[in-house]
Wavefront OBJ file of the C-alpha trace (Angstrom):
o trace
v 0.000 0.000 0.000
v 0.985 3.665 -0.311
v 1.535 6.109 2.569
v 2.729 9.652 3.182
v 6.190 9.190 4.666
v 8.964 11.335 6.072
v 11.874 9.382 4.613
v 14.931 11.497 5.364
v 16.032 14.211 7.772
v 15.307 17.025 5.330
v 12.328 19.035 4.051
v 9.669 17.168 2.122
v 7.409 14.121 2.256
v 6.971 11.187 -0.122
v 4.107 9.002 -1.367
v 5.679 5.574 -1.088
v 4.936 1.880 -1.067
v 5.112 0.636 2.517
v 4.450 -2.735 4.174
v 0.961 -3.517 5.419
v 0.700 -2.759 9.164
v 0.795 -5.766 11.457
v -2.025 -6.153 13.969
v -0.911 -6.887 17.524
v -2.637 -7.611 20.844
v -4.750 -4.738 22.142
v -4.798 -3.063 18.731
v -7.300 -2.510 15.930
v -6.724 -2.408 12.187
v -8.481 0.476 10.440
v -9.436 1.211 6.883
v -8.571 4.907 6.895
v -11.187 6.867 4.969
v -10.347 10.513 5.635
v -7.556 12.392 7.376
v -6.825 16.010 8.261
v -3.556 17.880 8.019
v -2.381 19.470 11.270
v 0.180 22.190 11.880
v 2.373 19.462 13.351
v 2.395 17.715 9.971
v 3.510 20.969 8.363
v 6.377 21.227 10.864
v 7.423 17.694 9.892
v 7.143 18.459 6.173
v 9.232 21.624 6.543
v 11.703 19.841 8.827
v 12.011 22.717 11.274
v 13.979 22.694 14.506
v 11.240 20.926 16.456
v 10.812 18.203 13.840
v 14.557 17.628 13.531
v 14.765 17.098 17.279
v 11.771 14.760 17.501
v 11.134 12.733 14.334
v 13.184 9.637 13.510
v 12.737 8.850 9.775
v 11.408 6.849 8.138
v 8.029 7.664 9.693
v 4.493 7.343 8.333
v 2.981 10.613 9.475
v -0.569 11.655 10.322
v -2.411 11.721 13.625
v -5.849 13.080 12.627
v -7.875 10.452 10.776
v -11.042 8.385 10.815
v -12.143 5.084 9.396
v -13.738 1.686 9.868
v -12.427 -1.176 11.983
v -11.326 -4.059 9.746
v -9.977 -6.377 12.453
v -9.326 -6.455 16.193
v -6.305 -7.888 17.959
v -6.187 -10.350 20.810
v -7.715 -9.049 24.021
v -9.782 -6.304 22.381
v -13.357 -6.396 23.677
v -14.288 -2.739 23.185
v -14.458 -2.747 19.368
v -16.005 -4.822 16.606
v -15.389 -5.082 12.901
v -17.419 -2.370 11.186
v -17.173 0.224 13.959
v -16.580 3.786 12.777
v -13.815 5.483 14.793
v -11.588 8.552 14.937
v -8.006 8.740 16.131
v -6.840 9.997 19.502
v -3.191 10.821 18.874
v -1.883 10.490 22.440
v -0.960 6.919 23.319
v -0.781 6.864 27.118
v 0.744 4.340 29.480
v -2.191 3.778 31.845
v 0.000 3.254 34.909
v 1.703 6.570 35.775
v 0.172 8.719 38.516
v -1.504 10.995 35.996
v -3.179 8.105 34.187
v -4.300 6.499 37.441
v -5.818 9.764 38.714
v -7.805 10.708 35.619
v -5.187 13.011 34.066
v -4.112 10.791 31.193
v -3.996 13.814 28.879
v -0.740 14.733 30.635
v 0.631 11.192 30.918
v 4.386 11.435 31.448
v 4.982 8.510 29.067
v 2.882 9.797 26.170
v 3.745 8.580 22.664
v 2.171 10.390 19.698
v 0.813 8.790 16.551
v 2.524 9.990 13.397
v 5.326 11.540 15.436
v 6.884 8.914 17.706
v 5.254 5.899 16.022
v 3.731 5.380 12.587
v 0.530 7.283 11.991
v -2.518 7.135 9.761
v -1.799 8.905 6.466
v -2.240 5.577 4.674
v -5.179 3.423 3.515
v -4.765 1.113 6.502
v -3.371 1.791 9.946
v -2.977 -0.028 13.244
v -3.607 1.827 16.508
v -4.194 0.830 20.133
v -7.886 0.111 20.683
v -8.033 2.901 23.277
v -6.964 5.372 20.570
v -9.745 4.358 18.181
v -12.562 6.496 19.551
v -16.101 5.466 18.505
v -17.916 8.135 16.499
v -21.595 8.167 15.516
v -22.113 7.650 11.786
v -24.175 10.853 11.764
v -20.953 12.872 12.131
v -19.639 13.870 8.662
v -16.417 12.059 7.844
v -14.555 15.300 7.229
v -15.433 16.398 10.750
v -14.655 12.961 12.190
v -11.196 13.114 10.633
v -10.298 16.178 12.697
v -11.816 15.330 16.084
v -8.341 15.126 17.624
v -7.865 18.824 16.779
v -11.439 19.764 17.660
v -10.847 18.190 21.064
v -8.140 20.755 21.797
v -10.681 23.523 21.298
v -13.365 21.722 23.304
v -10.960 21.177 26.198
v -9.916 24.844 26.148
v -13.344 26.387 25.748
v -15.091 24.075 28.212
v -12.480 24.436 30.950
v -14.952 26.885 32.485
v -18.567 28.046 32.028
v -19.687 29.350 28.635
v -23.448 29.852 28.795
v -24.180 33.564 29.150
v -20.470 34.400 29.236
v -18.413 36.945 27.308
v -15.443 35.278 25.610
v -12.293 36.668 24.004
v -10.423 34.324 21.631
v -6.911 35.451 20.744
v -5.929 33.826 17.460
v -8.354 32.356 14.926
v -6.382 29.530 13.405
v -8.326 26.270 13.044
v -8.437 25.670 16.817
v -9.556 29.228 17.502
v -12.215 28.894 14.805
v -13.436 25.687 16.406
v -13.648 27.575 19.686
v -15.928 30.176 18.103
v -18.366 27.458 17.072
v -18.162 25.744 20.464
v -18.815 28.954 22.393
v -21.778 29.701 20.136
v -23.212 26.193 20.573
v -22.821 26.448 24.359
v -24.708 29.732 24.577
v -21.989 32.326 25.071
v -23.431 35.844 25.239
v -20.677 37.532 23.236
v -17.685 36.169 21.321
v -14.844 38.435 20.210
v -11.657 37.377 18.455
v -8.309 38.770 17.350
v -6.790 37.715 14.024
v -4.672 39.205 11.236
v -5.715 36.881 8.391
v -8.652 38.184 6.381
v -9.208 34.623 5.134
v -9.721 33.305 8.655
v -11.693 36.363 9.743
v -14.235 35.515 7.038
v -14.568 31.965 8.372
v -15.043 33.271 11.924
v -17.832 35.521 10.724
v -19.513 32.562 9.032
v -19.300 30.694 12.354
v -21.150 33.504 14.128
v -18.467 35.486 15.926
v -19.723 38.875 17.143
v -16.590 40.887 16.359
v -13.031 40.356 15.140
v -10.211 42.834 15.694
v -7.128 42.873 13.488
v -4.015 43.921 15.467
v -2.441 45.182 12.229
v -5.312 47.574 11.551
v -7.344 48.133 14.721
v -6.670 49.774 18.076
v -7.295 46.438 19.762
v -6.905 47.469 23.408
v -9.255 50.446 23.188
v -11.794 48.501 21.134
v -11.821 45.641 23.637
v -12.310 48.173 26.426
v -15.283 49.579 24.570
v -16.822 46.167 23.818
v -16.340 44.742 27.319
v -15.581 47.615 29.714
v -15.748 45.322 32.751
v -13.547 42.698 31.061
v -14.321 39.351 29.487
v -15.420 36.391 31.581
v -12.987 34.116 29.734
v -10.037 34.556 27.415
v -9.029 31.581 25.257
v -5.434 32.070 24.103
v -4.937 30.219 20.812
v -2.264 32.271 19.048
v 1.001 31.602 20.869
v 1.880 35.249 20.227
v 3.570 36.974 23.204
v 1.432 40.117 22.855
v -1.674 38.067 23.624
v -0.597 37.598 27.237
v -0.820 41.280 28.153
v -4.045 41.534 26.189
v -5.525 38.620 28.129
v -4.485 39.971 31.519
v -5.734 43.477 30.750
v -9.098 42.442 29.332
v -10.148 39.474 31.464
v -12.391 40.549 34.303
v -11.439 40.108 37.966
v -12.322 36.533 38.879
v -12.340 35.428 35.243
v -10.218 32.776 33.566
v -7.460 32.677 30.973
v -7.151 29.291 29.252
v -3.803 28.932 27.481
v -3.531 26.525 24.536
v -1.243 28.397 22.134
v 2.425 27.374 22.253
v 4.852 30.293 22.411
v 8.043 30.538 20.339
v 10.160 30.956 23.458
v 9.784 29.145 26.765
v 10.214 32.355 28.775
v 7.610 35.099 28.391
v 7.116 38.387 30.217
v 3.963 38.215 32.275
v 2.615 40.605 34.908
v 1.781 37.981 37.492
v 0.826 40.623 40.037
v -2.012 41.631 37.756
v -3.182 38.016 37.590
v -2.914 37.703 41.375
v -4.725 40.898 42.297
v -7.455 40.264 39.734
v -7.873 36.712 41.057
v -7.628 35.273 37.544
v -7.515 31.521 36.967
v -4.568 30.788 34.645
v -5.107 27.400 33.006
v -2.578 25.478 30.972
v -4.421 23.320 28.440
v -2.802 20.199 26.953
v -4.508 17.976 24.395
v -7.839 16.403 25.187
v -9.031 15.112 28.526
v -9.436 11.340 28.271
v -12.298 10.435 28.157
v -14.206 13.568 29.165
v -13.418 15.696 26.103
v -14.423 12.935 23.675
v -17.773 12.579 25.447
v -18.251 16.352 25.289
v -17.495 16.351 21.563
v -20.075 13.668 20.883
v -22.677 15.626 22.827
v -21.821 18.868 21.033
v -21.995 17.283 17.589
v -25.085 15.139 18.087
v -27.175 17.037 20.645
v -26.140 20.703 20.621
v -25.891 21.431 16.921
v -22.159 22.161 16.815
v -21.283 22.982 13.194
v -17.595 23.161 12.312
v -17.955 22.364 8.599
v -17.035 25.961 7.603
v -13.561 25.351 9.061
v -12.965 22.666 6.404
v -11.902 24.734 3.413
v -10.244 22.162 1.128
v -10.459 18.479 0.182
v -7.743 16.597 -1.727
v -7.257 12.992 -2.798
v -4.453 11.676 -0.596
v -1.889 11.312 -3.440
v -2.250 15.050 -4.109
v -1.010 15.956 -0.630
v 1.847 18.208 -1.925
v -0.721 20.708 -3.224
v -2.516 20.606 0.125
v 0.699 21.354 2.007
v 1.460 24.231 -0.369
v -1.897 25.863 0.403
v -1.460 25.315 4.120
v 2.016 26.840 3.994
v 0.561 29.956 2.367
v -1.931 30.360 5.219
v -4.898 30.255 2.833
v -6.761 27.422 4.487
v -8.696 26.358 7.515
v -8.557 22.578 7.827
v -7.584 20.473 4.819
v -9.044 16.968 4.531
v -7.304 14.161 2.622
v -9.426 11.435 1.052
v -7.991 7.916 1.334
v -11.057 6.112 -0.019
v -10.194 4.269 -3.202
v -6.430 4.648 -2.665
l 1 2 3 4 5 6 7 8 9 10 11 12 13 14 15 16 17 18 19 20 21 22 23 24 25 26 27 28 29 30 31 32 33 34 35 36 37 38 39 40 41 42 43 44 45 46 47 48 49 50 51 52 53 54 55 56 57 58 59 60 61 62 63 64 65 66 67 68 69 70 71 72 73 74 75 76 77 78 79 80 81 82 83 84 85 86 87 88 89 90 91 92 93 94 95 96 97 98 99 100 101 102 103 104 105 106 107 108 109 110 111 112 113 114 115 116 117 118 119 120 121 122 123 124 125 126 127 128 129 130 131 132 133 134 135 136 137 138 139 140 141 142 143 144 145 146 147 148 149 150 151 152 153 154 155 156 157 158 159 160 161 162 163 164 165 166 167 168 169 170 171 172 173 174 175 176 177 178 179 180 181 182 183 184 185 186 187 188 189 190 191 192 193 194 195 196 197 198 199 200 201 202 203 204 205 206 207 208 209 210 211 212 213 214 215 216 217 218 219 220 221 222 223 224 225 226 227 228 229 230 231 232 233 234 235 236 237 238 239 240 241 242 243 244 245 246 247 248 249 250 251 252 253 254 255 256 257 258 259 260 261 262 263 264 265 266 267 268 269 270 271 272 273 274 275 276 277 278 279 280 281 282 283 284 285 286 287 288 289 290 291 292 293 294 295 296 297 298 299 300 301 302 303 304 305 306 307 308 309 310 311 312 313 314 315 316 317 318 319 320 321 322 323 324 325 326 327 328 329 330 331 332 333 334 335 336 337 338 339 340 341 342 343 344
């Protein structure tokens, strides 16, 4: 079969013949139907500093995908042939303190699909049964392919109350755009975002955001003060841009929360902690998806609360045409890009 593979320690990816995956105990074999490209995949394709320090080629990449169970390994009682599932990228150990105490999303022994072990950008893939998350067939396959990424937004947005709340979202990349839809579905009173890309601003408006401020054109601080003079109940930081930290501290109300998902370019950032202390702000570090809580929340949002994230999917490509998809993503002219593996 063919797969998208990082073959050498250099920029680029290849569409290559690879061996069929071998099914082991506790695993399931999937027929991958659709997959989504993540920013992590772009880092691997570009072979940046992070990728060079983490990836050990050859590696079949891809950690956002969905498909149908073709076979189950010994000891698997949770899945049956024919089940429709989506990937959870974090393979956790199940025995560290975090796993034992319900914090598996920060397992200290985490291994990541498509990064540390072979992933799912191929017609068939093998994953641990626990990482094949059941998905109702009513969920569109394009959406199912990106539930791993959607879970980041669900975890961030739902780390505190949303109904009747005012919410500031700094950064409207795909995760920030998901957050707009989640906040709307959960009954937020007002949703405001910051973003410099006119392409993504248009998607946010389609998702129902109340206002978007462009830091390159707008007086963001004064406009936020006008929109929410008492401060926002919650700020969801999705950008990883250092300027967002001051913005969050200045415009989150006393007693509010700041949920931090964006990863910053440098480990050390200037932060007025006294302001956070005296305002009594909850500073939350958000990592991945809570297992299993976030997946249950996603199912409820998609099947019971009318969550619509289809506008975030801006492009579809047959899997062999992945180079064109990566080119568009690199140019920043995309939301989520879905690869079709059916018929490959």
